[in-house]
C-alpha positions in Angstrom: 96.3 22.1 75.2 99.7 23.5 74.3 100.3 25.7 71.3 101.1 23.7 68.2 104.8 23.0 67.8 106.6 22.6 64.5 107.3 19.1 63.1 110.6 18.1 64.6 111.6 16.2 61.6 111.3 19.2 59.3 112.0 22.4 61.4 113.7 21.4 64.6 117.5 21.3 64.3 119.6 18.8 66.1 120.2 19.0 69.8 123.7 20.3 69.5 122.6 23.0 67.1 119.8 24.0 69.5 122.3 24.2 72.4 124.7 26.4 70.3 122.0 28.8 69.1 120.5 29.4 72.6 123.8 29.7 74.4 125.2 32.0 71.9 122.3 34.4 72.3 122.5 34.3 76.1 126.2 35.0 76.2 126.1 38.4 74.5 125.9 41.7 76.5 122.7 43.6 77.1 121.8 46.6 74.9 119.4 49.3 75.9 116.0 48.9 74.2 116.3 45.2 73.4 113.5 42.7 74.2 114.4 39.8 76.5 112.1 37.1 77.8 111.7 35.2 81.1 111.7 31.4 81.2 111.1 29.5 84.3 114.3 28.0 85.7 112.8 24.5 86.2 111.7 24.1 82.5 115.0 25.5 81.3 117.1 23.1 83.4 115.0 20.2 82.0 115.6 21.4 78.4 119.4 21.7 79.1 119.4 18.0 80.3 117.5 17.0 77.3 119.7 18.6 74.7 123.0 17.8 76.4 122.4 14.2 77.3 120.0 13.2 74.5 117.7 11.5 76.9 114.3 11.2 75.3 112.7 10.7 78.7 113.8 14.2 79.6 111.9 15.9 76.8 110.7 19.2 78.4 107.5 19.7 76.4 105.9 23.1 76.0 107.4 26.1 77.7 105.7 26.4 81.0 106.1 29.6 83.2 103.2 28.9 85.5 105.5 29.1 88.6 106.4 32.7 87.8 102.8 34.1 88.0 100.8 35.1 91.0 97.6 33.8 89.4 96.1 32.8 86.0 93.9 35.9 85.8 96.0 39.0 86.1 99.2 37.1 85.1 101.2 39.3 87.4 104.7 38.1 88.2 105.4 37.0 91.7 107.3 39.4 93.9 110.9 38.7 94.8 111.8 36.6 91.7 115.5 36.1 91.2 117.5 35.4 88.1 119.2 32.0 88.2 116.9 30.7 91.0 113.5 31.3 89.6 114.0 32.2 85.9 116.6 32.7 83.2 116.7 35.5 80.6 116.7 34.8 76.9 117.1 37.3 74.1 114.2 37.6 71.6 115.9 35.4 68.9 116.5 32.5 71.4 113.0 32.8 72.8 111.4 32.8 69.3 113.3 29.7 68.4 112.4 27.8 71.6 108.8 28.7 71.1 109.0 27.5 67.5 110.6 24.2 68.5 108.6 23.4 71.7 105.6 25.8 71.8 104.2 27.8 74.7 101.7 26.5 77.3 98.2 27.4 76.1 96.8 30.6 77.6 100.1 31.8 79.1 101.4 35.2 77.9 105.0 35.5 77.0 106.9 37.4 79.7 108.7 40.1 77.7 110.9 42.7 79.3 112.9 45.6 78.0 116.6 46.3 78.6 117.0 49.7 80.3 120.0 51.8 81.2 119.9 53.2 84.7 122.9 54.9 86.3 125.1 53.9 83.4 124.2 50.2 83.8 122.2 48.0 81.5 119.7 45.6 83.1 116.4 43.9 82.2 113.5 45.7 83.9 111.8 42.8 85.7 108.8 44.8 87.1 107.6 47.5 84.7 105.2 50.2 85.6 101.5 49.4 85.3 99.4 52.5 84.6 95.7 52.9 84.5 94.7 54.8 81.4 91.4 56.6 81.2 89.8 59.2 78.9 88.5 62.4 80.5 85.1 61.8 78.9 84.9 58.3 80.3 86.5 58.0 83.7 84.8 54.7 84.5 86.6 52.7 81.8 90.3 52.1 82.7 92.9 50.2 80.8 95.9 48.7 82.5 99.0 49.1 80.3 102.6 48.2 81.2 105.3 50.7 80.5 109.0 50.7 81.1 110.4 53.3 83.5 112.5 54.6 80.6 109.5 55.0 78.3 108.8 58.7 77.5 105.6 60.5 78.4 105.2 60.9 74.7 105.1 57.1 74.3 102.3 56.9 77.0 100.4 59.6 75.1 100.7 57.8 71.8 99.6 54.5 73.4 96.6 56.3 74.9 95.7 57.7 71.5 95.8 54.3 70.0 93.8 52.7 72.7 91.1 55.4 72.7 91.1 55.8 68.9 92.0 59.5 69.0 92.7 61.0 65.6 96.3 62.3 65.0 95.1 65.8 64.2 93.4 66.1 67.6 95.3 67.8 70.4 95.6 65.7 73.5 97.6 65.9 76.8 98.0 63.8 79.9 97.2 64.3 83.6 98.3 62.1 86.4 96.5 61.6 89.7 98.6 62.2 92.8 97.6 62.3 96.5 97.7 66.1 96.2 95.4 66.3 93.2 95.9 66.3 89.4 99.3 67.2 87.9 99.8 67.7 84.2 102.6 65.8 82.4 103.9 68.8 80.5 107.3 67.7 79.3 106.5 64.7 77.0 110.2 64.2 76.4 110.8 63.1 80.0 111.0 59.4 80.9 108.4 58.0 83.3 111.2 57.6 85.9 112.2 61.3 85.6 108.6 62.4 85.6 108.2 60.5 89.0 105.4 58.3 87.7 104.8 55.2 89.9 103.1 51.9 89.1 99.3 51.9 89.7 98.8 55.6 89.1 95.8 56.9 87.2 96.7 58.7 83.9 94.0 60.7 82.3 94.1 61.7 78.6 92.4 65.0 77.8 91.5 66.0 74.2 90.9 69.6 73.1 87.4 70.7 72.4 86.4 71.8 68.9 86.4 75.4 70.0 90.0 75.3 71.1 89.4 75.1 74.8 90.4 72.3 77.2 87.7 70.5 79.2 89.7 71.1 82.3 89.8 74.9 81.7 86.0 75.0 82.0 86.4 73.7 85.6 88.6 76.7 86.3 85.9 79.2 85.3 87.2 80.1 81.8 84.0 81.6 80.3 84.2 82.7 76.7 81.5 84.8 75.0 80.0 82.5 72.5 76.9 81.0 70.9 77.0 77.2 70.6 76.1 77.4 66.9 78.4 80.3 66.1 80.7 79.8 63.1 83.0 82.6 62.2 86.2 83.4 60.3 89.1 81.9 62.2 91.2 84.7 63.8 88.4 87.2 63.8 87.8 87.0 67.5 87.8 89.7 70.2 89.5 89.5 73.6 87.6 90.5 76.7 88.9 93.4 78.8 89.7 92.0 82.2 90.3 95.4 83.8 92.7 97.8 82.0 94.0 94.9 79.8 93.5 96.6 76.5 97.3 97.0 76.2 97.6 93.2 76.4 94.7 92.6 74.0 96.3 94.9 71.4 99.7 93.2 71.6 98.1 89.8 71.3 95.9 90.7 68.3 99.0 92.0 66.5 101.0 88.8 67.2 98.0 86.6 66.4 98.1 87.9 62.8 101.7 87.2 62.1 101.2 84.3 59.7 104.4 82.3 60.3 104.2 82.4 64.1 100.5 81.6 64.2 100.9 78.6 61.8 103.7 77.4 64.0 101.5 77.2 67.0 98.3 76.0 65.2 100.1 73.1 63.6 101.7 72.1 66.9 105.2 72.5 65.7 106.0 74.2 69.0 105.4 71.0 71.0 108.7 69.5 69.8 110.7 72.6 70.7 109.4 73.4 74.2 112.4 74.1 76.3 111.4 73.1 79.9 115.0 73.3 81.3 115.8 76.9 80.2 116.4 78.9 83.4 115.7 82.1 81.4 112.3 80.9 80.3 109.0 80.0 82.0 109.4 76.2 81.7 107.2 76.3 78.7 104.2 77.7 80.5 104.0 81.0 78.6 104.3 79.3 75.3 101.6 76.8 76.1 99.3 79.5 77.4 99.8 81.5 74.2 99.2 78.4 72.1 96.0 77.6 74.0 94.8 81.2 73.4 95.6 81.0 69.7 93.7 77.7 69.4 90.6 79.4 70.8 90.8 82.6 68.8 91.5 80.7 65.5 88.8 78.0 66.1 86.1 80.1 64.5 83.8 79.2 67.4 84.0 82.4 69.5 83.0 86.0 69.0 85.3 86.9 71.9 87.6 85.0 74.4 88.5 85.9 78.0 92.3 85.6 78.2 92.4 85.0 82.0 94.7 82.1 82.0 97.2 83.9 79.8 97.1 87.1 81.9 97.7 85.0 85.1 100.7 83.4 83.4 102.1 86.8 82.4 101.6 88.2 85.9 103.3 85.2 87.4 106.5 85.6 85.5 106.5 89.4 85.2 105.2 91.0 88.4 105.0 94.4 86.8 101.9 93.2 84.8 100.1 92.0 87.9 96.8 93.7 88.9 94.7 95.9 86.8 96.9 98.9 86.2 97.4 100.2 82.7 100.7 99.4 81.0 102.5 99.9 77.7 101.6 97.5 74.9 105.1 97.7 73.5 106.7 96.7 76.8 104.4 93.7 77.1 105.2 92.8 73.5 108.9 92.9 74.2 108.4 90.6 77.3 106.2 88.3 75.4 108.6 87.9 72.5 111.5 87.3 74.8 109.5 84.8 76.9 108.4 82.9 73.9 111.9 82.8 72.5 113.3 81.4 75.7 110.5 78.8 76.0 111.1 77.7 72.5 114.9 78.0 72.3 116.3 75.0 70.5 119.6 75.6 72.2 119.6 73.4 75.3 123.1 74.3 76.5 124.3 77.8 75.9 127.9 78.5 75.1 129.2 81.9 75.9 131.4 83.4 73.2 132.7 86.9 73.5 131.8 89.2 70.6 134.9 90.7 69.0 135.3 94.2 67.6 135.5 94.6 63.8 139.2 95.7 64.1 139.3 96.6 60.4 137.9 93.4 59.1 135.3 93.4 56.3 131.8 94.1 57.4 130.4 90.9 55.9 132.9 88.8 57.9 132.1 90.6 61.2 128.4 90.3 60.6 128.5 86.6 59.8 130.6 86.0 63.0 128.1 88.1 65.1 125.1 86.2 63.7 126.8 82.8 64.2 127.6 83.7 67.9 124.0 84.9 68.4 122.6 81.6 67.0 124.9 79.6 69.3 122.7 80.8 72.2 119.5 81.9 70.5 117.7 79.7 68.0 113.9 79.7 68.0 111.0 80.6 65.8 111.1 84.1 67.3 114.7 84.5 66.1 113.7 83.1 62.7 110.8 85.5 62.4 111.6 88.7 64.2 115.4 89.1 64.6 117.6 91.3 62.4 121.1 92.7 62.7 122.3 96.3 63.4 125.7 97.7 62.6 126.9 99.9 65.4 129.7 102.4 64.8 131.3 104.3 67.7 133.9 107.0 67.1 136.1 108.4 69.9 136.1 112.2 69.8 139.6 112.4 71.2 141.7 109.8 69.4 139.4 109.0 66.5 139.3 105.3 67.3 136.5 103.6 65.4 134.6 100.6 66.9 132.3 98.5 64.6 130.1 95.8 66.1 127.0 94.0 64.9 124.1 93.5 67.3 120.8 91.6 66.9 117.5 93.3 67.4 113.9 92.2 67.7 112.2 95.6 66.9 113.0 99.1 65.8 112.2 101.9 68.2 112.3 104.9 66.0 112.0 108.5 67.2 109.6 111.0 65.8 110.8 114.3 64.3 110.1 116.7 67.2 109.1 120.3 66.6 111.6 122.8 68.0 108.6 124.9 69.3 105.9 124.3 71.9 102.8 126.2 73.0 102.5 127.4 76.6 99.3 128.7 78.1 99.9 131.5 80.6 97.9 134.2 82.5 99.2 137.7 82.2 98.5 140.0 85.3 98.9 143.7 84.4 99.7 146.4 87.0 96.6 148.3 86.0 94.0 147.2 88.6 91.2 147.8 86.2 92.4 145.1 83.8 91.4 141.5 84.3 94.0 138.8 84.0 94.5 137.7 80.4 94.9 134.2 79.1 97.5 133.8 76.4 98.9 131.0 74.3 102.4 131.8 73.2 104.8 129.8 71.0 108.2 129.4 72.6 111.3 127.3 71.7 111.3 123.9 73.5 114.9 124.4 74.5 114.6 128.0 75.4 114.7 129.9 78.7 112.1 131.8 80.6 113.3 135.0 79.0 112.1 133.6 75.7 108.6 133.3 77.2 108.7 136.9 78.3 109.8 138.1 74.8 107.0 136.1 73.2 104.4 137.4 75.6 105.7 141.0 75.1 104.5 140.9 71.5 100.9 140.3 72.7 100.8 142.7 75.6 103.2 145.5 74.7 104.9 145.2 78.1 108.7 145.0 78.0 110.1 141.6 78.8 112.3 143.0 81.7 109.1 144.2 83.3 107.8 140.7 83.8 108.2 138.0 86.5 107.0 134.4 85.7 105.6 132.3 88.5 104.1 128.8 88.9 101.0 129.1 91.1 99.7 126.1 92.9 97.1 125.9 95.7 96.9 129.7 96.1 100.6 130.1 96.6 103.8 130.6 94.6 105.2 127.2 93.9 108.1 128.7 92.1 109.3 132.2 91.0 111.4 131.7 87.9 114.6 133.4 87.0 115.0 134.6 83.4 117.7 132.0 82.7 115.7 129.1 84.0 115.0 126.5 81.2 111.5 126.3 79.8 111.7 122.5 80.0 111.1 122.9 83.7 107.6 124.2 83.0 105.1 121.4 82.4 102.0 121.8 80.2 99.8 121.2 83.2 101.4 123.9 85.3 99.4 127.1 86.1 101.8 129.8 84.9 101.2 133.5 85.8 103.2 136.3 84.4 103.1 139.5 86.4 103.9 143.0 85.2 106.2 144.7 87.7 108.3 147.9 87.9 111.1 146.6 90.2 112.7 143.5 91.5 112.0 141.1 94.3 115.5 141.1 95.8 116.2 144.3 97.8 119.5 145.9 96.9 121.1 148.4 99.3 121.3 151.8 97.8 119.0 151.0 94.9 116.1 153.4 94.1 114.1 150.7 92.2 110.6 149.7 93.4 110.4 146.7 95.6 108.3 143.7 94.3 106.5 142.0 97.2 104.9 138.6 97.0 101.4 138.8 98.6 99.1 136.0 99.7 95.4 136.3 100.7 94.3 134.4 103.8 91.0 134.1 105.6 90.6 133.7 109.3 88.4 130.7 110.1 87.2 130.0 113.7 88.9 126.9 115.1 88.3 126.2 118.8 91.0 125.2 121.2 90.7 124.9 125.0 90.6 128.7 125.3 88.4 129.4 122.3 91.1 131.8 121.2 92.7 130.0 118.2 92.1 131.2 114.6 92.9 129.0 111.6 94.1 130.7 108.4 93.2 129.4 104.9 94.7 130.7 101.7 92.3 131.8 98.9 92.4 133.6 95.6 95.4 134.2 93.4 98.6 135.5 94.9 100.0 138.8 93.7 103.4 140.3 92.9 103.0 144.0 93.9 105.4 146.8 93.0 105.8 149.2 95.9 107.9 152.5 95.6 110.6 152.6 98.2 109.3 156.0 99.5 106.0 154.3 100.4 107.4 151.1 101.6 105.8 151.2 105.0 102.8 149.3 106.5 100.5 152.2 105.8 101.9 152.6 102.3 101.7 148.9 101.6 98.1 148.8 102.8 97.2 151.7 100.5 99.0 150.1 97.6 97.2 146.8 98.0 93.9 148.5 98.4 94.4 150.2 95.1 95.7 147.0 93.5 92.6 145.1 94.5 90.1 147.9 93.7 88.6 146.0 90.8 87.1 143.4 93.1 87.4 144.9 96.6 85.0 147.6 97.6 86.6 150.5 99.6 84.8 151.1 102.9 83.2 154.4 103.7 84.4 156.8 106.4 81.6 155.6 108.7 82.7 151.9 108.1 86.3 152.7 108.8 85.7 154.6 112.1 84.4 152.4 114.9 85.0 155.1 117.6 86.1 152.7 120.3 89.7 151.7 120.8 88.7 149.2 123.4 86.2 147.7 121.1 89.0 147.4 118.5 91.1 145.5 121.0 88.3 143.1 121.7 87.5 142.8 118.0 91.1 142.1 117.3 91.3 139.3 119.8 94.8 140.3 120.8 96.2 142.2 123.8 97.7 145.7 123.3 101.4 145.1 123.6 102.8 148.3 122.0 102.3 150.6 125.0 103.7 154.1 124.9 105.0 153.6 121.4 101.5 153.6 120.0 100.8 156.8 122.0 103.7 158.5 120.4 102.5 157.4 117.0 99.1 159.0 117.8 100.8 162.3 118.7 102.7 162.3 115.4 99.5 161.4 113.5 96.6 162.7 115.5 94.0 162.3 112.7 95.1 158.8 111.8 95.5 159.7 108.1 99.1 158.6 107.9 100.2 162.2 106.9 103.0 162.3 109.5 106.4 160.6 108.9 105.5 157.0 108.1 106.8 154.1 110.1 109.0 152.2 107.7 108.8 148.4 107.1 110.8 146.8 109.8 112.4 144.2 107.6 114.2 147.0 105.7 114.8 149.9 108.1 113.6 149.4 111.6 113.9 146.2 113.7 113.1 147.9 117.0 109.3 147.9 117.0 107.7 145.7 119.6 106.1 143.4 117.0 107.5 144.0 113.6 105.8 140.9 112.0 102.2 142.2 112.1 100.3 145.4 111.3 98.5 147.4 112.6 99.9 147.0 116.2 96.7 148.6 117.5 93.9 149.7 115.3 92.5 153.2 115.7 90.2 152.7 112.7 88.7 149.6 111.0 90.8 148.1 108.2 89.6 145.6 105.6 92.5 143.3 106.4 95.6 143.0 108.4 99.2 142.5 107.1 101.5 139.7 108.3 104.9 138.6 107.2 104.9 134.9 106.4 107.1 132.3 104.9 107.0 131.3 101.2 104.3 128.7 101.9 102.1 131.4 103.3 100.9 129.0 106.0 102.9 130.1 109.1 104.4 133.3 110.4 108.0 134.1 109.9 110.3 133.9 112.8 111.7 137.1 114.2 115.3 135.7 114.0 117.5 138.5 112.8 119.1 136.4 110.1 115.7 135.7 108.5 114.2 139.1 109.0 116.9 140.6 106.9 115.7 138.6 103.9 112.8 139.7 101.7 109.5 138.3 103.3 106.2 137.3 101.9 103.2 139.3 103.0 99.9 137.8 103.9 96.6 139.8 103.8 94.5 138.3 106.6 90.8 138.8 106.2 88.1 138.4 108.8 85.2 136.4 107.4 82.7 139.2 107.8 84.9 141.8 106.1 85.6 139.4 103.2 81.9 138.7 102.8 81.0 142.4 102.7 83.9 143.9 100.6 85.5 141.1 98.6 83.8 140.0 95.3 85.0 136.5 94.7 83.4 136.1 91.3 85.0 139.3 90.0 88.4 138.2 91.5 88.4 135.0 89.6 87.4 136.5 86.3 89.7 136.7 83.4 89.6 137.4 79.6 90.9 135.4 76.7 93.3 137.0 74.4 92.8 136.4 70.6 95.9 134.2 70.6 94.1 131.6 72.8 92.5 130.1 69.7 95.9 129.5 68.2 96.9 125.8 67.7 100.4 124.9 66.7 100.0 123.1 63.4 101.8 119.8 63.3 102.7 118.7 59.8 102.5 114.9 59.2 105.8 113.1 58.9 106.7 110.1 56.8 107.7 106.8 58.4 110.8 106.9 56.3 111.8 110.2 58.0 111.6 108.4 61.4 113.8 105.6 60.1 116.3 108.1 58.7 116.3 109.9 62.1 117.0 106.6 63.8 120.1 106.0 61.6 121.6 109.5 62.1 124.7 110.2 64.2 124.2 111.0 67.8 126.5 111.8 70.8 126.3 109.7 73.8 124.8 111.2 77.0 126.9 112.0 80.0 125.2 109.2 82.0 126.2 106.6 79.3 129.8 107.2 78.2 131.7 104.7 76.1 135.0 103.2 77.2 137.5 103.8 74.4 140.0 100.8 74.2 142.6 103.1 72.6 142.4 106.0 75.1 141.6 103.7 78.0 139.1 106.3 79.2 135.3 106.8 79.1 134.4 109.2 76.3 131.2 110.8 75.0 131.6 109.1 71.6 129.5 109.6 68.5 127.2 106.6 67.7 125.5 105.6 64.5 123.2 102.7 64.0 122.7 101.2 60.5 120.5 98.4 59.3 122.5 95.4 58.0 119.9 92.6 57.8 116.1 92.8 58.3 113.9 90.0 59.6 110.9 88.4 57.9 108.5 90.4 60.2 109.7 93.8 61.1 108.2 95.5 64.2 108.5 99.3 64.2 107.8 101.0 67.5 107.0 104.7 67.1 108.5 106.5 70.2 105.4 108.7 70.9 106.1 108.9 74.7 108.8 111.4 75.6 110.4 111.3 79.1 112.8 113.8 80.6 113.9 114.7 84.1 111.1 117.3 84.5 108.6 116.5 81.8 106.6 113.6 80.2 104.5 114.0 77.1 102.9 112.1 74.3 103.5 113.1 70.7 100.4 113.0 68.6 102.1 113.7 65.3 100.5 111.9 62.4 103.0 109.4 61.0 102.1 108.5 57.4 103.1 104.9 56.7 102.5 102.8 53.5 100.2 99.8 53.6 102.2 98.1 50.8 105.7 98.4 49.4 107.6 99.9 52.3 111.0 100.0 50.7 114.1 99.6 53.0 116.7 99.4 50.2 118.0 102.9 51.0 118.4 102.1 54.7 120.0 98.6 54.5 123.8 99.0 54.0 124.5 95.3 53.3 125.5 94.9 49.6 122.2 94.6 47.7 121.0 91.8 45.4 119.4 93.6 42.5 117.7 90.4 41.3 115.7 90.0 44.6 114.0 93.4 45.3 111.4 91.6 47.5 114.1 91.3 50.2 113.7 95.0 51.0 110.0 95.5 50.5 107.4 95.1 53.2 103.6 95.0 53.5 101.7 96.1 56.6 99.9 93.3 58.5 99.0 94.9 61.9 99.0 98.2 63.8 98.7 98.7 67.6 97.0 102.0 68.3 97.1 104.1 71.5 94.4 106.8 72.1 94.7 109.3 75.0 97.6 110.8 76.9 100.3 109.9 79.4 98.1 109.2 82.4 95.3 107.3 80.7 94.5 105.9 77.3 93.1 103.0 75.3 94.7 100.5 73.0 93.1 99.0 69.9 94.4 97.1 66.9 94.1 97.0 63.1 95.1 93.6 61.7 95.0 91.8 58.4 93.7 88.2 58.6 96.3 85.8 57.2 93.7 83.6 55.6 91.1 86.0 54.1 93.3 89.1 53.7 90.5 91.2 55.1 91.5 94.0 57.6 89.7 94.2 60.9 89.5 96.6 63.8 89.9 94.9 67.2 88.6 96.9 70.2 88.8 94.5 73.1 85.8 92.1 72.5 84.5 94.1 69.6 85.7 93.2 66.1 84.6 94.9 62.8 85.9 94.9 59.2 87.6 98.1 58.0 89.0 99.5 54.8 92.7 100.2 54.2 92.1 103.9 54.1 90.9 103.8 57.8 94.2 102.4 59.2 96.4 105.4 59.2 95.9 107.7 62.2 97.6 109.7 64.9 97.1 106.8 67.2 99.4 104.4 65.4 102.0 103.2 67.9 103.5 99.8 66.9 103.6 98.7 63.2 104.0 95.1 62.0 105.4 94.7 58.5 105.9 91.4 56.7 108.6 91.0 54.0 107.0 90.4 50.5 109.1 87.4 49.6 107.8 85.6 52.8 104.2 86.4 51.9 104.7 84.9 48.5 106.2 81.7 49.9 103.2 81.1 52.1 100.8 78.4 50.9 97.2 79.0 50.2 94.9 79.1 53.2 93.6 75.6 52.6 96.9 74.0 52.0 99.5 72.8 54.5 102.7 74.7 55.1 105.3 72.9 53.0 109.0 73.4 53.8 110.5 76.2 51.8 114.0 77.4 51.5 114.8 81.0 52.1 116.4 83.2 49.5 120.2 82.8 49.6 120.6 86.5 50.4 118.4 86.2 53.5 120.3 85.5 56.7 120.3 81.8 57.4 118.2 81.3 60.5 117.9 77.5 60.4 
C-alpha cells in the first residue's frame, strides 16, 4: 500500500501551480552540499503528461522508483543509470512537495544524493561510498553506511560515534583495512576522496582505554608497569629507562608538568590544529605520539610507562637520537619543542617577510613589527607558551654603526660565572735520586701559560721556575714537552703531567757551556721469534726521564754513569764480580750481535786497558763524532757486563733513529734497553712506581655558589664577536668583530632557563659543577626586561619554579633526573626514570640543576581549579598578543 497522500482538495495546488513549482526548482544551478533526489524517468514523464494535459486517466499515482533498484533487499541502485534516460533529478523542495502531493511507494527508500564539487565542477554524486563500520571490540557486527566522497574523515568518525554510542569525552580514531594491512586515518580534515577511501572498505573505530593506551598499541608490545587496580595521582608516573634514555625521560617529565601545554593535549585541543602538510614538521606524528604518552602518564592508572613508541618517533625524525647512546636533555628538549611547534603550526602557508633593521625607529615599533612577522610564519601553542623576544644590539668598532633587531627565543641559555683559576694535578721529579716523585695540586690561572704553572709549583718545591721542564707523559713516553709560553688551556685535567727539575736545556746550542737535558726512555727486550730466532721485541716500561748531563761527561760512558746514579733509588748497582764476565766471546754471544767495530775497539782497549773509562772518553756521536762504525748504539762491544745498553731512538721510543746526517745532528732521545734477566735482578719496579703526596694534594678549590640572577646578568653583558663569526657592517661594507648585547624585551608565559654547565673549547671539555642558587618563588625579571614597565601589573615579571632537569656526573657519562611540581596537587616530586617519590622544596636546589622551568605568576592565577574546565581567558594587555 502506498504512503498516505494529502487530501487533494485541501493541500494539493492546481496542476499549473504544480508544474511551475517543480520546474522552477529543477531549473536552478547546483550548489555544493545541497540534497537532490532521484525520480524514475517513467513516473516523471507520466506526471508531466498529467499536469500539462489535465488528463485524469494519466494520474501517476505514488512515486515509484522500483526500476532504479537492483533488488528490494539492499536497495542498491542499478549500475549504469543515466540522467534523462533512467531518472530525473529534483531538488529537495520539489521532491518534498511531490511526496506530499502523491506519496511514495510503500517500503521504498528515497534516493537522496549530495551535490559535490570535483575539479571545479558541481555534480550530483550518483554512487556514494558504502563503508562497513565496525568497532574494535566487536569486529563481527558491521554497519553499512553511505558517505559522499567529499565527506571528511571527521564526519565518518562522528557517524561511527553515533552508531556505536561512544561518549563525546572518549577518545576515538579510525583505521581502514587495505590489501597491505591496516592504515590509520590520521588527518580527519581530509575528504574520503583525498584519503583514497574506496567503497566497500572496512573502517574500524578504536576507542582509547581508561589507562590512556590504545588497544592497538598492546598488539605492538607496549608493556607498561602497572597493577590493574592501581589508582594514583594523575601525572605522578615514572618513565622506564629503555637504555640510556634518562635524558629523554627528564625532558619529558619537565614538559609534562607545564600546565598550559598538558591541558592543551589532555583536552584534545591539539586535534583541530594538527598540521599534516607542514614540510618542516613530522606530519603530526610527533605531536600524536606525545599526546598518547601524556594520556597514559596522566591517566592515574600507571606507576610507570615505557615510552617506546615515542622514542621510535623521535629517532625516526632525528637520527642523532637513534640507538642507546647518552644525549643531552636540553638538545632533545629543543628538538621536541620545535617539532611540536611545526606539527601544531596554525599557519598553513608561510609567507616570507624580511626583517628590517631598527634604523633609528622607536624600539616598541621595531619590536611589534618583528613579532608580527614572526607570527606570520609561526603560530602555535608552543609559541603562545614558550616564545619571548630579545633585543639584539650590534655596534661596529670602526664606524660606530648601531644595528638593533628583535629576535624571538624559546629558551635562555645562560652562562655560569667561571672562576679565573683552575687546579692542576702534577708530579714533580727532583734531580736528587733519593727523592721520590711528589704529587702536587697547584692553583693556576685558566688563561695562563706553562710558565705560570712552574711559578706556582716553585712555591711548593723551592726549585726555581727556570729549572723546570713540563711534560705530558702517556704510555711510558713523552706525549709532549711544553714550552714556557704554551697556554695552560692545552693541558687537560685527565693528562698525566710531570714536571722535571733540570740544570740545562734540551736544545743543544753551539758554544754553550750549559748542561744538556736528555729525554730517556726505558725499554725491555722481549723474545719474539722470527724464522732465524734472532729478533728481539722492545717494550717501553716505567716513567721516562729528563736527565741533565754536563757537557764534559756527555759521552756514552758518562751518560751510562749518570743514568746509573739517577736510577740509584730503585736500581741496584752490580758488584765487581757481576760486572766482569771474563769472556769477550761470551759477551758477543750474550749480546746476540756480531762484532763490527774491528780495530777501533782494539785501539779503545789500548787507551783504556782497565776498562774503567779513565782515558779520554769517546764523545757522543750526535754532537762531536760521526765517524764511529755504529754511532747509534752503545757499547759497541762489551768488555764488562752492563745493566743496560743505550740506544738513540725517535720521540716515540719505539724504533731506532736513522743514521741520516740531517737527523743525527738533531737532539736524539735515548733508550735504556734492559735484558729481562738483568731487569729482574737489579730493577725494583715497586720502588720505581712509588711517589709521595705533598700537603697541597688535599687542597680543593672552593667554589662559591652563584645566584641565578648573576647568570642572567652575565647573559645580558656586552661581548665581542669571535673571529669565526664576524658581523657584516652595512655601513663599512666589511665584516667586523662587532660588540653584541642581548636584552630581554618580552618574556613568555613559561620561561626555560638552560644553565650552560658544559664548556667546550678546541682543546678541552669540562662540566661546571658550580652551585647555582635559584628561587622557588618570586623570581623577579623586572630589572632585566627593558620594555617599558607596567607598574600596575607586577605579576608580569615574576615567575615561580615548576620543574628542574638535573644532570649528575661528568662529560663522558652521567644521569638525568627531574624535580617537578604537579599542576593539580601542587606537590613536588622527584622523577628518577620509573621511580617517583614526593620531595620538599628545600631538596630541589643542587649542583645538578641543569634546565629550569619557570611559570609566570599571572598565568598561574588565571588557571582554573583542578576540577574545573579551562575557560577562555584574555591575557593582560601588556603581555604580547600571541593569539
